[in-house]
Residue frames as qw, qx, qy, qz and C-alpha x, y, z in Angstrom:
[[0.333, 0.307, -0.767, 0.454, 87.62, 138.05, 95.74],
 [0.721, -0.551, -0.245, -0.342, 86.19, 136.32, 98.80],
 [0.189, -0.602, 0.674, -0.385, 87.49, 135.39, 102.25],
 [0.550, 0.057, -0.830, -0.069, 88.04, 131.69, 102.95],
 [0.721, -0.553, -0.246, -0.338, 85.97, 130.06, 105.68],
 [0.803, -0.139, -0.375, 0.442, 89.16, 128.93, 107.44],
 [0.301, 0.293, -0.197, 0.885, 89.84, 132.58, 108.22],
 [0.393, -0.698, -0.362, -0.477, 86.63, 133.34, 110.10],
 [0.719, -0.616, -0.252, 0.201, 87.94, 132.58, 113.59],
 [0.628, -0.096, -0.008, 0.772, 91.39, 134.13, 113.01],
 [0.101, 0.466, 0.227, 0.849, 89.92, 137.31, 111.54],
 [0.498, -0.733, -0.351, -0.302, 87.39, 137.56, 114.37],
 [0.729, -0.505, -0.167, 0.431, 90.14, 137.25, 117.00],
 [0.490, 0.131, 0.121, 0.853, 92.29, 139.70, 115.04],
 [0.113, -0.668, -0.305, -0.669, 89.45, 142.24, 115.02],
 [0.629, -0.728, -0.273, -0.010, 89.00, 141.93, 118.79],
 [0.699, -0.295, -0.031, 0.650, 92.73, 142.45, 119.37],
 [0.293, 0.395, 0.244, 0.836, 92.73, 145.42, 116.97],
 [0.317, -0.762, -0.298, -0.481, 89.83, 147.07, 118.82],
 [0.725, -0.622, -0.209, 0.209, 91.33, 146.35, 122.25],
 [0.637, -0.077, 0.023, 0.767, 94.79, 147.71, 121.42],
 [0.138, 0.450, 0.225, 0.853, 93.39, 150.91, 119.95],
 [0.483, -0.760, -0.328, -0.284, 90.93, 151.36, 122.82],
 [0.737, -0.503, -0.138, 0.429, 93.80, 151.03, 125.30],
 [0.493, 0.166, 0.134, 0.843, 95.88, 153.41, 123.20],
 [0.098, -0.628, -0.267, -0.724, 93.16, 156.09, 123.21],
 [0.630, -0.702, -0.311, -0.119, 92.42, 155.49, 126.89],
 [0.733, -0.588, -0.004, 0.342, 95.93, 155.61, 128.35],
 [0.571, -0.005, 0.232, 0.787, 98.17, 157.39, 125.81],
 [0.069, 0.832, 0.272, -0.478, 97.79, 161.15, 125.60],
 [0.143, -0.498, 0.484, 0.705, 100.15, 161.67, 122.66],
 [0.703, 0.531, 0.158, -0.446, 98.11, 161.90, 119.44],
 [0.412, 0.638, -0.605, -0.240, 101.06, 161.00, 117.20],
 [0.126, -0.261, 0.946, -0.146, 101.73, 157.81, 119.14],
 [0.600, 0.294, 0.593, -0.450, 98.04, 156.89, 118.96],
 [0.632, 0.638, -0.152, -0.413, 98.11, 157.41, 115.21],
 [0.212, 0.534, -0.812, -0.103, 101.23, 155.25, 114.79],
 [0.335, -0.043, 0.899, -0.279, 99.65, 152.44, 116.80],
 [0.653, 0.471, 0.348, -0.481, 96.46, 152.72, 114.73],
 [0.527, 0.655, -0.425, -0.336, 98.39, 152.58, 111.43],
 [0.053, 0.408, -0.911, 0.029, 100.50, 149.59, 112.55],
 [0.425, 0.109, 0.827, -0.352, 97.55, 147.59, 113.87],
 [0.653, 0.559, 0.110, -0.499, 95.49, 148.41, 110.76],
 [0.397, 0.601, -0.644, -0.257, 98.32, 147.16, 108.55],
 [0.103, -0.221, 0.957, -0.156, 98.64, 143.93, 110.53],
 [0.554, 0.297, 0.620, -0.470, 94.90, 143.34, 110.49],
 [0.629, 0.615, -0.139, -0.454, 94.66, 143.92, 106.73],
 [0.226, 0.489, -0.834, -0.120, 97.57, 141.50, 106.20],
 [0.336, -0.003, 0.888, -0.314, 95.72, 138.90, 108.27],
 [0.640, 0.489, 0.329, -0.493, 92.59, 139.37, 106.16],
 [0.497, 0.653, -0.438, -0.366, 94.58, 139.18, 102.91],
 [0.121, -0.360, 0.925, -0.007, 96.13, 135.89, 103.98],
 [0.425, 0.245, 0.842, -0.225, 92.71, 134.22, 103.79],
 [0.440, 0.527, -0.126, -0.716, 91.77, 135.78, 100.45],
 [0.595, 0.197, 0.753, 0.200, 90.44, 133.64, 97.63],
 [0.125, 0.457, -0.279, -0.835, 90.88, 135.59, 94.38],
 [0.762, 0.482, 0.282, -0.330, 88.55, 135.12, 91.44],
 [0.117, -0.493, 0.735, 0.451, 90.32, 133.07, 88.76],
 [0.845, 0.326, -0.190, -0.380, 89.61, 131.06, 85.66],
 [0.632, -0.428, 0.646, 0.025, 91.01, 127.64, 86.54],
 [0.309, 0.434, -0.750, -0.393, 92.78, 125.37, 84.08],
 [0.803, 0.030, 0.493, -0.334, 90.67, 122.30, 83.34],
 [0.542, 0.529, -0.593, -0.273, 92.62, 119.80, 81.22],
 [0.962, -0.164, -0.082, -0.204, 92.28, 116.04, 81.59],
 [0.902, 0.103, -0.202, 0.367, 95.97, 115.15, 81.31],
 [0.209, 0.677, -0.279, 0.648, 97.39, 118.24, 83.02],
 [0.598, -0.441, -0.509, 0.434, 98.72, 118.29, 86.57],
 [0.014, 0.822, 0.101, 0.560, 97.79, 121.79, 87.71],
 [0.237, 0.299, -0.566, 0.731, 99.57, 123.53, 90.58],
 [0.438, -0.563, -0.700, 0.050, 97.74, 122.85, 93.87],
 [0.368, -0.786, -0.265, 0.419, 98.86, 126.18, 95.32],
 [0.264, 0.939, -0.106, 0.196, 100.40, 129.60, 94.74],
 [0.654, -0.662, 0.271, 0.244, 104.12, 129.96, 95.35],
 [0.263, 0.774, -0.542, -0.194, 107.57, 129.35, 93.92],
 [0.973, 0.124, -0.193, 0.012, 108.95, 126.07, 92.55],
 [0.273, -0.809, 0.512, -0.097, 111.87, 125.12, 94.80],
 [0.454, -0.297, 0.835, 0.092, 112.45, 121.44, 93.90],
 [0.834, 0.391, -0.144, -0.361, 112.26, 119.40, 90.70],
 [0.067, 0.535, -0.842, 0.031, 114.03, 116.10, 91.22],
 [0.780, -0.083, -0.587, -0.199, 113.69, 112.33, 91.39],
 [0.255, -0.451, 0.654, -0.552, 113.34, 110.95, 94.91],
 [0.368, -0.137, -0.919, -0.028, 112.26, 107.75, 96.64],
 [0.520, -0.455, -0.023, -0.723, 108.86, 108.06, 98.33],
 [0.147, 0.157, -0.909, 0.357, 109.04, 106.25, 101.68],
 [0.413, 0.044, 0.474, -0.776, 105.39, 106.72, 102.57],
 [0.746, 0.326, 0.287, -0.504, 103.13, 105.28, 99.88],
 [0.756, 0.558, -0.270, -0.210, 104.75, 104.29, 96.58],
 [0.774, -0.452, 0.413, 0.158, 107.98, 102.93, 98.13],
 [0.729, 0.239, 0.391, 0.508, 109.78, 103.63, 94.87],
 [0.290, -0.129, 0.174, 0.932, 111.17, 106.45, 92.76],
 [0.190, 0.831, 0.520, -0.053, 108.92, 109.43, 92.03],
 [0.335, 0.403, 0.113, 0.844, 109.43, 112.78, 90.34],
 [0.283, -0.671, -0.510, 0.458, 108.98, 115.45, 93.02],
 [0.150, 0.562, 0.157, 0.798, 107.90, 119.04, 92.34],
 [0.379, -0.537, -0.552, 0.513, 107.85, 121.20, 95.47],
 [0.057, 0.708, 0.239, 0.662, 106.26, 124.63, 95.80],
 [0.339, -0.226, -0.506, 0.760, 107.14, 127.02, 98.62],
 [0.133, -0.789, -0.464, -0.379, 104.31, 129.25, 99.84],
 [0.242, 0.153, -0.364, 0.886, 105.29, 132.47, 101.59],
 [0.017, 0.482, 0.667, -0.568, 102.93, 134.15, 104.09],
 [0.217, 0.433, -0.085, -0.871, 102.02, 136.62, 101.31],
 [0.166, 0.021, -0.834, -0.526, 100.74, 133.91, 98.95],
 [0.745, -0.138, -0.116, -0.642, 97.14, 132.75, 98.56],
 [0.146, -0.361, 0.889, -0.241, 96.98, 129.66, 100.82],
 [0.842, 0.154, 0.278, -0.437, 93.96, 127.72, 99.60],
 [0.207, -0.316, 0.874, 0.305, 95.06, 124.37, 98.07],
 [0.723, 0.352, -0.021, -0.594, 93.33, 122.83, 95.05],
 [0.860, 0.051, 0.504, 0.051, 93.08, 119.42, 93.42],
 [0.106, -0.542, 0.557, 0.621, 95.74, 119.22, 90.68],
 [0.295, 0.079, -0.768, -0.562, 93.62, 116.80, 88.63],
 [0.770, -0.139, 0.020, -0.622, 90.37, 114.85, 88.68],
 [0.493, 0.204, -0.845, 0.015, 90.20, 111.32, 90.00],
 [0.786, -0.481, -0.344, -0.178, 89.55, 109.06, 92.98],
 [0.195, -0.731, 0.530, -0.384, 91.13, 109.54, 96.40],
 [0.812, 0.046, -0.581, 0.042, 92.96, 106.34, 97.37],
 [0.663, -0.233, -0.446, 0.554, 94.75, 107.56, 100.50],
 [0.080, -0.799, 0.010, -0.595, 94.49, 110.49, 102.91],
 [0.781, -0.363, -0.388, 0.329, 96.69, 110.54, 105.98],
 [0.109, -0.929, 0.169, -0.310, 97.83, 113.18, 108.48],
 [0.808, 0.001, -0.367, 0.460, 101.29, 112.85, 110.04],
 [0.381, -0.922, 0.013, 0.067, 102.47, 114.70, 113.12],
 [0.800, 0.206, -0.049, 0.562, 106.02, 116.00, 113.02],
 [0.438, -0.363, -0.095, 0.817, 108.42, 118.89, 113.33],
 [0.250, 0.923, 0.272, -0.106, 108.08, 122.47, 112.11],
 [0.554, -0.224, 0.321, 0.735, 111.33, 122.95, 110.19],
 [0.216, 0.573, -0.156, -0.775, 111.48, 125.84, 107.72],
 [0.802, 0.419, 0.314, -0.287, 109.53, 124.79, 104.62],
 [0.564, 0.728, -0.370, -0.119, 112.52, 125.02, 102.25],
 [0.326, -0.512, 0.791, -0.075, 114.53, 122.50, 104.30],
 [0.509, 0.197, -0.748, -0.377, 114.71, 119.22, 102.27],
 [0.142, -0.045, -0.936, 0.319, 113.95, 117.25, 105.45],
 [0.402, 0.111, 0.308, -0.855, 110.60, 119.03, 105.80],
 [0.621, 0.118, -0.528, -0.568, 109.06, 116.60, 103.27],
 [0.682, -0.083, -0.726, 0.008, 109.54, 113.66, 105.63],
 [0.372, -0.096, -0.652, 0.654, 110.06, 115.17, 109.10],
 [0.169, -0.072, 0.160, -0.970, 107.50, 117.99, 109.31],
 [0.433, 0.388, 0.639, -0.504, 103.82, 117.95, 110.22],
 [0.178, 0.229, -0.617, -0.732, 102.11, 117.04, 106.93],
 [0.694, 0.284, 0.510, -0.420, 99.06, 115.59, 105.21],
 [0.058, -0.269, 0.796, 0.538, 99.38, 113.28, 102.23],
 [0.708, 0.393, 0.336, -0.481, 96.73, 112.46, 99.64],
 [0.253, -0.146, 0.818, 0.496, 97.00, 110.00, 96.77],
 [0.578, 0.495, 0.129, -0.636, 94.77, 110.64, 93.76],
 [0.539, 0.067, 0.782, 0.308, 94.14, 107.98, 91.11],
 [0.407, 0.605, -0.186, -0.658, 93.93, 109.39, 87.58],
 [0.927, 0.323, 0.127, -0.145, 93.33, 107.11, 84.57],
 [0.653, 0.646, -0.338, 0.206, 96.97, 107.65, 83.54],
 [0.479, 0.276, -0.606, 0.572, 98.74, 107.61, 86.90],
 [0.560, -0.720, -0.391, 0.123, 98.50, 107.83, 90.67],
 [0.317, 0.563, -0.241, 0.724, 99.96, 111.00, 92.16],
 [0.529, -0.526, -0.522, 0.413, 100.64, 112.07, 95.73],
 [0.034, 0.754, 0.012, 0.656, 100.01, 115.60, 97.00],
 [0.624, -0.335, -0.510, 0.489, 101.67, 116.43, 100.31],
 [0.143, -0.890, -0.051, -0.430, 100.73, 119.54, 102.34],
 [0.704, -0.049, -0.420, 0.571, 103.67, 120.37, 104.60],
 [0.334, -0.924, -0.173, 0.064, 103.70, 122.68, 107.62],
 [0.522, 0.553, -0.246, 0.601, 106.55, 125.17, 107.95],
 [0.354, -0.005, -0.527, 0.773, 108.12, 127.14, 110.80],
 [0.251, -0.011, 0.182, -0.951, 105.08, 129.45, 110.89],
 [0.652, -0.097, -0.450, -0.602, 102.39, 127.10, 109.61],
 [0.196, -0.205, 0.838, -0.466, 100.93, 125.25, 112.56],
 [0.597, 0.269, 0.608, -0.449, 97.67, 124.01, 111.08],
 [0.098, 0.130, -0.780, -0.605, 97.00, 121.95, 107.97],
 [0.628, 0.275, 0.431, -0.586, 93.41, 121.48, 106.84],
 [0.079, 0.149, -0.848, -0.502, 92.54, 118.73, 104.33],
 [0.630, 0.130, 0.177, -0.745, 89.03, 118.05, 103.05],
 [0.676, 0.280, -0.574, -0.369, 89.61, 114.73, 101.22],
 [0.629, -0.295, 0.668, -0.265, 89.04, 111.17, 102.37],
 [0.123, -0.156, 0.922, 0.334, 89.54, 107.78, 100.69],
 [0.267, 0.465, 0.844, 0.017, 86.76, 106.96, 98.26],
 [0.191, 0.757, 0.170, -0.602, 86.03, 110.57, 97.32],
 [0.575, 0.471, 0.449, 0.497, 85.65, 111.39, 93.64],
 [0.206, -0.717, -0.067, 0.663, 87.21, 114.80, 93.08],
 [0.537, 0.775, 0.262, 0.208, 87.33, 117.37, 90.30],
 [0.586, 0.144, 0.008, 0.798, 90.33, 119.34, 89.13],
 [0.060, 0.469, 0.042, 0.880, 90.46, 122.83, 90.63],
 [0.599, -0.669, -0.306, -0.315, 88.16, 122.14, 93.57],
 [0.234, -0.764, 0.458, -0.389, 89.45, 122.84, 97.09],
 [0.744, 0.087, -0.636, 0.185, 91.76, 120.21, 98.56],
 [0.620, -0.555, -0.410, 0.375, 92.51, 122.07, 101.79],
 [0.014, 0.934, -0.068, 0.350, 94.24, 125.02, 103.40],
 [0.732, -0.141, -0.338, 0.575, 97.53, 125.64, 105.23],
 [0.195, -0.965, -0.169, -0.040, 97.81, 128.58, 107.62],
 [0.230, -0.937, 0.239, 0.112, 100.77, 130.98, 107.56],
 [0.185, 0.743, -0.628, -0.139, 103.51, 129.89, 105.18],
 [0.819, -0.114, 0.551, -0.113, 104.22, 126.35, 104.07],
 [0.078, 0.436, -0.764, -0.469, 105.06, 123.99, 101.21],
 [0.864, 0.219, 0.271, -0.363, 103.30, 121.53, 98.93],
 [0.185, -0.371, 0.838, 0.356, 105.00, 118.54, 97.26],
 [0.830, 0.342, 0.016, -0.440, 103.58, 116.78, 94.21],
 [0.396, -0.363, 0.822, 0.190, 104.96, 113.29, 93.50],
 [0.719, 0.500, -0.116, -0.469, 104.58, 112.10, 89.92],
 [0.959, 0.085, 0.224, 0.153, 105.69, 109.02, 87.94],
 [0.431, -0.502, 0.432, 0.614, 109.35, 109.19, 86.83],
 [0.322, 0.117, 0.669, 0.660, 109.69, 110.54, 83.30],
 [0.150, 0.809, 0.550, -0.142, 106.61, 112.77, 83.53],
 [0.386, 0.503, 0.205, 0.745, 106.89, 115.82, 81.25],
 [0.309, -0.603, -0.382, 0.629, 107.49, 118.87, 83.44],
 [0.271, 0.772, 0.374, 0.437, 106.19, 122.28, 82.32],
 [0.256, -0.962, 0.021, -0.095, 107.80, 124.50, 84.97],
 [0.614, 0.445, -0.406, 0.510, 111.32, 125.48, 86.00],
 [0.568, -0.395, -0.452, 0.563, 113.10, 126.00, 89.31],
 [0.187, -0.247, -0.136, 0.941, 112.35, 129.44, 90.70],
 [0.149, -0.327, -0.548, -0.755, 109.20, 129.87, 88.62],
 [0.299, 0.081, 0.497, -0.811, 106.21, 131.46, 90.33],
 [0.170, -0.237, -0.884, -0.365, 103.02, 129.44, 89.94],
 [0.456, -0.145, 0.144, -0.866, 99.32, 130.01, 90.59],
 [0.298, 0.064, 0.913, -0.271, 97.10, 127.46, 92.25],
 [0.529, 0.525, 0.608, -0.275, 94.48, 126.03, 89.94],
 [0.435, 0.843, -0.060, -0.311, 96.01, 127.79, 86.93],
 [0.125, 0.717, -0.659, -0.191, 99.65, 126.88, 86.20],
 [0.975, 0.126, -0.150, -0.106, 100.26, 123.49, 84.57],
 [0.469, -0.686, 0.552, 0.063, 103.12, 121.81, 86.44],
 [0.201, -0.275, 0.896, 0.284, 103.31, 118.70, 84.25],
 [0.731, 0.222, -0.210, -0.610, 101.47, 116.53, 81.75],
 [0.673, -0.189, 0.704, -0.129, 100.76, 112.84, 82.15]]
């Protein structure tokens, strides 16, 4: 396991706060039990912060026609919808909710060429709200695969205030490589051609770079 580069600043600030709080506790609180409680609580919070930016070692699924999950989380939507942003027509949407406890690195679901990469400012509704797909802060990427074009949408949630995306139009990308990162709880939508064979069910827990969501 490694720590993602997006966590360097947050972990550094967290360490400074941890040291400051415990220094103040030891300096101004005479009660040893209270000092110990503060130390345990701040240690737990700091370790949670570090774990949020973890990148576990995994064997990624590499299959030409497979659409692999771009993130860890739980499948909360499988339905046909009309994409108002890029395709302007019906698409099959698979949405994955990422809790703060999930691994938050996002990965390319398949190999191909990046046709479109656009950030949209918006609201910060809870990630499971259906309106979050169109109203929330988000970043959309369209990837051209020999069999189909698919759209991957990183969506901010009530806690997630920063979306990082590494792709730009013209990039040639490989399945399983990093697409981006979303900080502190969020959602990712994958928009596929109607009729695509789906390999997951509502409520199923998926792993980024490993679980096959669908096959083209």
